[in-house]
C-alpha positions as CSV (number, residue, x, y, z in Angstrom):
1,M,110.9,-12.9,118.3
2,K,111.8,-10.1,120.6
3,F,114.5,-7.5,119.8
4,Q,117.3,-7.2,122.3
5,S,119.8,-4.4,122.2
6,S,123.2,-5.3,123.5
7,Y,124.8,-2.0,124.5
8,K,123.0,-1.6,127.7
9,T,122.3,-5.1,128.5
10,I,125.3,-5.5,130.9
11,F,122.9,-4.9,133.6
12,V,119.2,-5.0,134.0
13,K,117.8,-1.9,135.7
14,F,115.2,-3.5,137.8
15,F,114.7,-5.3,141.1
16,V,112.7,-8.5,141.2
17,M,109.2,-7.9,142.5
18,T,107.7,-10.6,144.7
19,L,104.7,-12.0,142.9
20,F,101.3,-11.4,144.3
21,A,98.8,-14.1,144.9
22,A,95.3,-13.2,143.6
23,T,92.4,-14.3,141.5
24,T,92.5,-14.9,137.8
25,M,91.2,-12.5,135.2
26,P,90.9,-12.6,131.4
27,V,93.4,-10.6,129.4
28,G,90.6,-8.8,127.7
29,V,89.6,-7.1,130.9
30,L,93.0,-5.4,131.2
31,A,92.7,-3.1,128.3
32,Q,89.3,-1.9,129.4
33,N,90.9,-0.1,132.2
34,S,92.7,2.4,130.0
35,S,91.9,6.1,130.2
36,T,89.5,7.4,127.6
37,P,91.6,8.5,124.6
38,N,90.8,11.5,122.4
39,L,89.8,9.4,119.4
40,K,89.6,12.4,117.0
41,A,92.9,14.1,117.8
42,K,94.9,15.0,114.7
43,H,98.5,13.7,114.0
44,H,101.1,14.2,111.3
45,H,101.9,11.3,109.0
46,Y,105.4,9.9,109.4
47,K,108.0,8.6,106.9
48,L,109.7,5.4,108.0
49,V,113.4,5.2,107.3
50,D,115.1,1.8,107.6
51,I,118.7,2.8,108.4
52,G,119.9,-0.6,107.0
53,T,123.1,-2.4,107.8
54,L,126.7,-2.6,106.7
55,G,126.1,-5.8,104.8
56,G,125.1,-8.0,107.7
57,P,121.5,-9.0,108.7
58,N,120.8,-6.7,111.6
59,S,121.2,-3.2,113.0
60,F,120.6,-2.1,116.6
61,L,120.1,0.9,118.9
62,S,121.2,1.4,122.5
63,G,118.8,2.0,125.3
64,P,116.1,2.6,126.2
65,N,117.1,5.4,128.6
66,A,119.9,6.7,126.4
67,K,120.0,9.7,124.1
68,I,120.6,8.1,120.7
69,L,118.8,10.7,118.5
70,N,119.9,14.3,118.7
71,N,117.9,17.5,117.8
72,R,119.8,17.7,114.5
73,G,118.3,14.4,113.4
74,T,121.5,12.3,113.7
75,F,120.8,8.8,114.9
76,A,123.6,6.9,116.7
77,A,123.2,3.1,116.2
78,Y,125.4,0.1,115.4
79,A,125.1,-2.3,112.5
80,E,126.4,-5.7,111.5
81,T,128.8,-6.2,108.6
82,A,128.9,-9.2,106.4
83,T,132.1,-10.4,108.1
84,R,131.9,-13.2,110.6
85,N,133.1,-12.3,114.0
86,P,136.6,-13.8,114.4
87,N,136.6,-13.6,118.2
88,A,136.4,-16.9,120.2
89,N,132.7,-17.8,120.8
90,C,131.8,-14.7,118.7
91,A,132.6,-12.6,121.8
92,I,131.8,-8.9,121.9
93,P,132.7,-6.8,124.9
94,F,129.9,-6.1,127.5
95,N,127.5,-8.7,126.0
96,A,126.4,-10.8,129.0
97,N,127.3,-14.1,127.5
98,G,130.4,-12.8,125.8
99,G,129.0,-13.6,122.4
100,G,127.6,-11.6,119.6
101,G,124.4,-13.6,119.1
102,D,124.4,-14.3,115.4
103,C,128.2,-14.0,115.1
104,F,128.6,-11.0,112.8
105,V,131.0,-8.2,113.3
106,E,129.3,-5.0,114.7
107,H,130.3,-1.4,114.0
108,A,129.3,1.9,115.4
109,V,127.3,3.9,112.8
110,L,125.6,7.3,112.4
111,W,122.6,7.9,110.2
112,N,121.5,11.4,109.0
113,A,120.1,12.9,105.8
114,D,123.3,11.9,104.0
115,G,122.9,8.2,104.8
116,L,124.7,5.7,107.0
117,T,128.3,6.4,108.1
118,D,130.6,3.6,109.5
119,L,132.6,5.1,112.4
120,E,136.3,4.1,112.7
121,L,137.5,1.8,115.5
122,L,140.6,1.8,117.6
123,P,143.6,0.2,115.9
124,G,143.4,-3.6,116.0
125,G,139.7,-3.5,117.0
126,T,137.0,-5.6,115.3
127,N,133.8,-4.6,117.0
128,G,132.3,-1.4,118.4
129,Q,129.0,0.2,119.4
130,T,127.6,3.6,120.0
131,G,126.0,4.5,123.3
132,S,124.7,8.1,123.1
133,I,125.0,11.3,121.1
134,S,125.1,14.9,122.0
135,D,123.3,17.7,120.1
136,S,126.7,18.9,118.9
137,G,127.4,15.5,117.3
138,L,129.8,14.0,119.8
139,V,129.3,10.2,120.3
140,S,130.1,7.9,123.2
141,G,130.5,4.1,123.2
142,F,133.2,1.5,123.0
143,S,135.6,-0.1,120.6
144,E,137.8,-3.2,120.8
145,N,141.5,-2.6,120.6
146,G,142.6,-6.0,119.5
147,L,143.9,-7.2,122.9
148,L,142.5,-9.8,125.3
149,D,141.7,-9.4,129.0
150,P,144.3,-11.6,130.8
151,L,141.7,-12.5,133.5
152,T,138.9,-13.6,131.2
153,G,140.6,-14.2,127.9
154,L,137.8,-12.1,126.2
155,P,138.3,-9.1,123.9
156,I,139.0,-5.8,125.7
157,G,136.5,-3.0,125.0
158,R,137.8,0.5,125.6
159,P,135.5,3.5,126.3
160,V,135.7,5.9,123.4
161,L,134.6,9.2,122.1
162,W,133.9,9.9,118.5
163,T,134.5,13.5,117.5
164,R,132.3,15.5,115.1
165,Q,134.8,14.6,112.4
166,G,134.3,10.9,113.1
167,K,137.7,10.4,114.7
168,V,137.9,7.9,117.6
169,I,139.5,8.8,120.9
170,D,140.5,6.1,123.5
171,L,139.4,7.5,126.9
172,G,141.4,5.0,128.9
173,A,140.4,3.6,132.3
174,V,140.6,4.5,136.0
175,P,143.9,3.5,137.7
176,G,144.4,-0.3,137.6
177,G,141.8,-0.8,134.9
178,I,142.1,-1.9,131.3
179,Q,138.6,-1.8,129.8
180,G,135.3,0.0,130.0
181,L,132.4,1.7,128.2
182,A,131.5,5.4,127.7
183,T,127.8,5.8,128.5
184,A,127.0,9.5,127.8
185,V,128.5,12.7,126.4
186,N,127.4,16.3,126.5
187,N,128.0,19.3,124.2
188,R,130.9,20.5,126.4
189,G,132.9,17.3,125.5
190,Q,132.6,15.8,129.0
191,V,132.2,12.0,128.8
192,I,131.0,9.6,131.5
193,G,131.3,5.8,131.7
194,F,132.7,3.0,133.7
195,S,135.8,0.8,133.8
196,D,137.3,-1.9,135.8
197,N,140.1,-1.0,138.3
198,G,142.0,-4.3,138.8
199,V,140.6,-5.0,142.3
200,P,138.9,-8.5,142.4
201,D,135.1,-8.2,143.0
202,A,132.7,-11.2,143.3
203,F,129.7,-8.8,143.0
204,S,130.8,-6.6,140.2
205,M,127.8,-4.5,138.8
206,T,128.9,-5.4,135.2
207,G,129.9,-9.0,135.6
208,L,133.6,-8.2,135.2
209,P,136.0,-10.0,137.6
210,T,137.0,-6.7,139.2
211,Q,135.2,-3.7,140.7
212,T,133.3,-1.4,138.4
213,R,134.0,2.3,138.8
214,A,132.3,5.3,137.4
215,F,134.4,7.9,135.7
216,L,134.3,11.4,134.2
217,W,136.6,12.2,131.3
218,Q,137.4,15.8,130.4
219,D,140.1,17.4,128.3
220,G,142.2,14.2,128.2
221,A,142.0,13.4,131.9
222,I,139.9,10.6,133.5
223,R,138.6,10.8,137.1
224,D,137.2,8.0,139.4
225,L,133.9,9.4,140.8
226,G,134.0,7.2,143.8
227,T,131.1,5.2,145.3
228,L,128.4,5.5,148.0
229,G,130.4,3.4,150.5
230,G,130.3,0.2,148.5
231,T,132.7,-1.2,145.9
232,D,131.0,-0.3,142.6
233,A,129.3,2.5,140.7
234,I,128.0,3.1,137.2
235,P,127.1,6.5,135.7
236,F,124.5,6.7,133.0
237,Y,123.3,10.3,132.7
238,L,125.2,13.5,132.1
239,N,123.6,16.9,131.5
240,E,124.8,20.1,130.0
241,R,125.7,21.5,133.5
242,G,128.1,18.6,134.0
243,Q,125.9,16.9,136.6
244,I,126.0,13.1,136.7
245,A,123.5,10.5,137.8
246,G,123.8,6.7,138.1
247,V,123.8,3.8,140.6
248,A,126.2,2.6,143.3
249,Y,126.5,0.0,146.0
250,T,126.1,1.5,149.5
251,D,127.6,-1.4,151.5
252,A,128.2,-5.2,151.3
253,N,124.7,-6.2,152.4
254,A,122.7,-8.5,150.1
255,S,119.6,-7.3,148.3
256,I,117.8,-10.4,147.2
257,N,115.1,-8.5,145.3
258,C,117.4,-6.3,143.2
259,G,118.9,-6.6,139.8
260,F,122.2,-6.3,141.6
261,P,123.3,-8.6,144.4
262,L,124.0,-5.9,146.9
263,T,122.1,-2.9,148.3
264,T,121.9,-0.3,145.4
265,H,121.0,3.4,145.5
266,P,120.9,6.0,142.8
267,F,123.5,8.8,143.1
268,F,123.9,12.4,142.0
269,W,127.4,13.7,141.4
270,E,128.4,17.4,141.1
271,R,131.6,19.3,141.6
272,G,133.5,16.4,143.1
273,K,130.8,15.2,145.5
274,M,128.6,12.1,145.1
275,L,125.3,12.4,146.9
276,D,123.1,9.4,147.9
277,I,119.6,10.0,146.5
278,G,118.3,7.2,148.8
279,T,115.2,5.0,148.4
280,L,111.6,4.9,149.3
281,G,112.4,2.4,152.0
282,G,113.6,-0.6,150.1
283,T,117.1,-2.0,149.5
284,C,117.1,-1.2,145.8
285,A,116.5,2.0,143.8
286,V,117.6,2.9,140.3
287,S,117.9,6.2,138.4
288,N,116.5,6.1,134.8
289,W,117.0,9.7,133.5
290,M,118.2,13.1,134.5
291,N,117.3,16.5,132.8
292,N,119.3,19.6,132.5
293,R,117.9,21.0,135.7
294,G,119.4,18.2,137.7
295,Q,116.1,16.4,138.3
296,V,116.5,12.6,138.5
297,V,113.8,10.1,138.0
298,G,113.6,6.3,138.4
299,Y,112.1,3.7,140.5
300,S,112.5,2.5,144.1
301,G,111.3,-0.3,146.3
302,F,109.4,0.3,149.5
303,A,110.3,-1.3,152.8
304,G,110.3,-5.1,152.3
305,D,110.9,-4.7,148.5
306,Q,107.4,-6.1,147.8
307,T,106.3,-3.1,145.8
308,S,107.9,-0.2,144.0
309,S,107.0,3.3,142.7
310,A,108.3,6.0,140.4
311,F,110.4,8.7,142.1
312,L,111.6,12.3,141.4
313,W,114.6,13.8,143.1
314,D,116.3,17.1,143.1
315,K,118.7,18.9,145.5
316,E,116.0,21.4,146.6
317,H,113.2,19.1,147.4
318,G,114.9,15.7,147.9
319,L,113.2,12.3,147.1
320,K,109.5,12.4,146.1
321,D,107.2,9.4,145.4
322,L,105.4,10.3,142.2
323,G,102.7,7.7,142.9
324,L,101.0,5.0,140.9
325,L,97.7,4.5,139.1
326,P,94.8,3.7,141.4
327,G,95.2,0.1,142.6
328,G,98.8,0.0,141.5
329,L,101.5,-1.8,143.4
330,F,104.6,-1.3,141.2
331,G,105.9,1.0,138.5
332,G,108.7,3.4,137.6
333,A,109.7,6.6,135.8
334,N,111.8,6.3,132.7
335,W,112.4,9.9,131.4
336,I,112.0,13.5,132.4
337,N,112.2,16.5,130.1
338,D,113.5,20.0,131.0
339,E,110.0,21.1,131.8
340,G,109.8,18.5,134.5
341,E,107.2,16.3,132.7
342,T,107.9,12.7,133.5
343,V,106.9,9.4,131.8
344,G,107.1,5.7,132.7
345,G,104.6,3.0,133.6
346,S,102.4,1.7,136.4
347,D,100.1,-1.1,137.0
348,G,96.6,-0.3,138.0
349,G,95.7,-3.5,139.8
350,T,94.5,-5.2,136.6
351,F,96.7,-3.7,133.9
352,F,100.1,-2.0,133.2
353,H,100.0,1.3,131.3
354,A,102.2,4.1,130.2
355,V,101.9,7.1,132.6
356,L,102.6,10.8,132.5
357,W,103.3,12.6,135.7
358,K,102.7,16.3,135.2
359,E,101.9,19.2,137.6
360,G,101.1,16.8,140.4
361,A,98.8,14.6,138.3
362,T,99.3,11.0,137.4
363,V,97.8,10.6,133.9
364,D,97.1,7.1,132.5
365,L,98.1,7.3,128.8
366,G,96.2,4.1,128.1
367,T,97.3,1.7,125.3
368,V,96.6,1.3,121.6
369,Y,93.6,-0.5,120.2
370,G,93.6,-4.2,120.9
371,E,96.5,-4.2,123.3
372,T,96.7,-4.9,127.0
373,C,99.8,-3.1,128.3
374,S,102.1,-0.2,127.5
375,D,105.2,1.6,128.8
376,A,106.5,5.1,128.0
377,Y,110.2,5.5,127.4
378,S,110.8,9.1,126.2
379,I,109.2,12.6,126.2
380,N,110.4,15.6,124.3
381,S,110.1,19.3,125.1
382,K,106.8,19.5,123.3
383,G,105.2,16.8,125.5
384,Q,105.2,14.1,122.9
385,V,105.6,10.7,124.4
386,V,106.8,7.4,122.8
387,G,107.1,3.8,124.0
388,F,105.6,0.4,123.2
389,A,102.3,-1.4,123.5
390,S,102.0,-5.2,124.2
391,A,99.2,-7.7,123.8
392,D,100.5,-10.0,126.5
393,C,102.5,-7.7,128.7
394,N,105.6,-9.6,127.6
395,Y,106.6,-8.8,124.0
396,E,106.7,-5.5,122.3
397,D,104.1,-5.4,119.5
398,H,103.6,-1.8,118.4
399,A,105.4,1.5,119.0
400,F,103.1,4.2,120.1
401,L,103.0,8.0,120.0
402,W,101.0,10.0,122.6
403,E,100.3,13.7,121.9
404,N,97.4,16.1,122.4
405,G,95.7,13.7,124.7
406,S,95.6,10.8,122.2
407,I,97.6,7.6,122.0
408,V,98.1,6.1,118.6
409,D,100.0,3.2,117.0
410,V,102.8,4.9,115.0
411,N,102.5,2.3,112.2
412,A,99.0,3.7,111.4
413,L,100.7,7.1,110.7
414,V,103.4,5.8,108.3
415,S,103.2,7.2,104.8
416,P,104.0,5.8,102.3
417,A,102.9,2.4,103.8
418,S,105.7,0.1,104.9
419,S,106.0,-3.6,105.2
420,L,107.8,-3.1,108.5
421,T,106.0,-2.9,111.8
422,V,107.8,-0.7,114.3
423,T,107.5,-2.6,117.6
424,N,109.1,-0.2,120.0
425,A,110.2,3.5,120.2
426,F,113.1,4.4,122.4
427,D,113.7,8.2,121.8
428,I,111.9,11.2,120.4
429,N,113.7,14.5,119.8
430,D,112.3,18.0,119.9
431,S,111.6,17.9,116.2
432,G,109.2,14.9,116.7
433,E,111.6,12.4,115.0
434,I,111.4,9.0,116.6
435,A,114.1,6.3,116.9
436,G,113.0,2.7,117.2
437,Y,113.3,-0.7,115.7
438,A,111.3,-3.1,113.5
439,P,111.6,-6.9,112.8
440,L,111.9,-8.0,109.2
441,A,109.8,-10.7,107.7
442,N,112.8,-13.1,107.8
443,G,113.3,-12.5,111.5
444,D,116.2,-10.0,111.2
445,E,115.8,-6.7,113.1
446,H,116.7,-3.1,111.9
447,A,117.0,0.2,113.7
448,V,114.5,2.7,112.1
449,L,113.8,6.4,112.2
450,L,110.3,7.9,111.9
451,I,110.3,11.5,110.4
452,P,107.2,13.6,110.7
453,C,105.6,15.0,107.5
454,D,105.4,18.5,108.9
455,E,106.5,22.1,108.2
456,N,109.9,21.3,109.8
457,H,110.5,18.5,107.3
458,P,109.3,19.8,103.9
459,H,109.8,18.0,100.6
460,L,110.3,14.5,102.0
461,E,109.8,12.1,99.1
462,G,106.6,10.2,99.4
463,C,105.5,12.1,102.5
464,N,101.7,12.7,103.0
465,Y,101.4,16.2,104.5
466,Q,97.7,16.0,105.2
467,P,96.9,15.5,108.9
468,V,95.3,12.3,110.0
469,E,92.7,11.7,112.7
470,S,93.5,9.1,115.3
471,D,90.3,7.1,115.1
472,E,91.7,3.9,116.4
473,T,88.9,1.7,115.0
474,A,89.5,3.2,111.5
475,Q,93.2,2.6,111.9
476,L,92.6,-1.1,112.7
477,A,90.4,-1.5,109.7
478,A,92.9,0.3,107.4
479,A,95.9,-1.6,108.4
480,P,94.9,-5.0,109.7
481,A,98.2,-6.8,108.9
482,R,100.3,-4.2,110.8
483,L,97.9,-3.9,113.7
484,A,97.1,-7.6,114.2
485,L,97.5,-8.9,117.7
486,A,100.5,-10.9,118.6
487,P,100.1,-14.7,118.5
488,A,100.2,-14.8,122.3
489,A,97.1,-12.8,122.5
490,S,95.2,-14.4,119.7
491,S,93.5,-17.0,121.9
492,A,91.7,-16.5,125.2
493,I,94.1,-16.7,128.2
494,N,93.8,-15.9,131.8
495,L,96.3,-14.0,133.8
496,S,96.5,-14.2,137.6
497,R,97.5,-11.2,139.6
498,A,100.9,-13.0,139.9
499,D,101.1,-13.5,136.2
500,L,100.4,-9.8,135.5
501,A,103.0,-8.8,138.1
502,S,105.6,-11.0,136.5
503,R,104.8,-9.8,132.9
504,A,104.6,-6.2,133.8
505,H,107.9,-6.7,135.7
506,S,109.4,-8.2,132.6
507,M,108.4,-5.0,130.7
508,M,110.3,-2.9,133.2
509,T,113.5,-5.1,132.9
510,R,113.9,-3.8,129.3
511,Q,115.4,-0.6,130.7
512,N,119.0,-0.2,129.7
513,R,119.4,-3.6,128.2
514,G,123.0,-3.3,127.4
515,L,124.5,-4.2,130.7
516,A,123.4,-7.6,131.9
517,Q,124.8,-10.4,134.0
518,A,122.7,-13.1,132.5
519,P,123.2,-14.7,129.1
520,T,121.4,-13.0,126.2
521,S,121.5,-12.9,122.5
522,H,120.1,-10.8,119.7
523,K,117.6,-13.4,118.8
């Protein structure tokens, strides 16, 4: 079973790579191409906290490519209640198939040292979800308002802001619109998101029947940010300087190898002007993160859209190809910290690995013991990197932490031991706390938080404050149940170059899973 978050599944941030014909190769060969890890690096133990639910079976987190864990240790998530979803077909706004998967009501929640807090919804609303959180404690997301969209008959979701006191504010919509979603918020109380505008659109970025428009909300006023010449735009990233990054249509020309039907470019917005970041030659490029210096990273296709690469853009230097691992044909960047250190993933001809781009170097972070593939989702100010490793380049098997030149399965660092296996990590804050998720034995899934047993987190009950050496062989022997390979990798299989391209490509589609135009469910 593979976890699927629903907040950013409205759209899938990727473009469809053409599969490459090549010879077959055994899966076991792929992992042998990883960079040599520092097997004796020392790490802190971590305490695993299951944030639980509101009485229902599951809890979830937005992202990846969303700030869901702030530097104060507050985790923005959403959780199911024990109440069955009363909406027709279990509908929840912005789920691609209009349904809530297992048909339980979902509420926006916050977790901190005081426990789990259920955030209020708009009057008449049943479901709501968080999207991101600022360091000051402001939270963006959406809430139902109890009304139905007259065009679709589905529940209306309104973009909302939750204040530090937990009060919910309806942000409204751009002129002509009735629904939308708030994607990010900064410490200044600026909020970005998207809404419909009432103009029919057969190629809407969010699957709505009307155009999708990016907005900025500030001090009670909402502003349409415009587009790059096309009909639609979605903003995802907002920094403390009020700069915004996202994606937009540039024209009405088709882009058959893109996650969107039309030509799509990343944009940078500042002081009323939307700039086209451009592409590396292809018809599709997507921004995945922006730091407080206004540097934007993502991935772009080259001419012909047969291959892709990670890019870095800023106003001073323009668009730069960050490059791939030797032999690579596709990859992308997922996150950049304020020091300019960038992480993501790249194939290397025979494997797909997490990558760090730093000071002009492309560093292969490798993968954890026994796994084939990996991808990096987040890096903090200390250079700690998190993401996931996979045995078959398809399903998340183990969350990883990379620090001090060493990659390690975070489950091997958990103390006291847990019955849960953390399969992916989406976010790491500057205190080293990690937000991720873990499946339960019965198949349910919970959002989890990993707290380091270090000097910044003293007196955690059950925490082991002795450092641990990341000898991967010892880890495997010490925790065979939690580090066992996924069933898909338990027998010998061969992957052609096309198979690897397809599976690595599937890994890249997990970016921003909340906004999707194809049916999906939690299970």
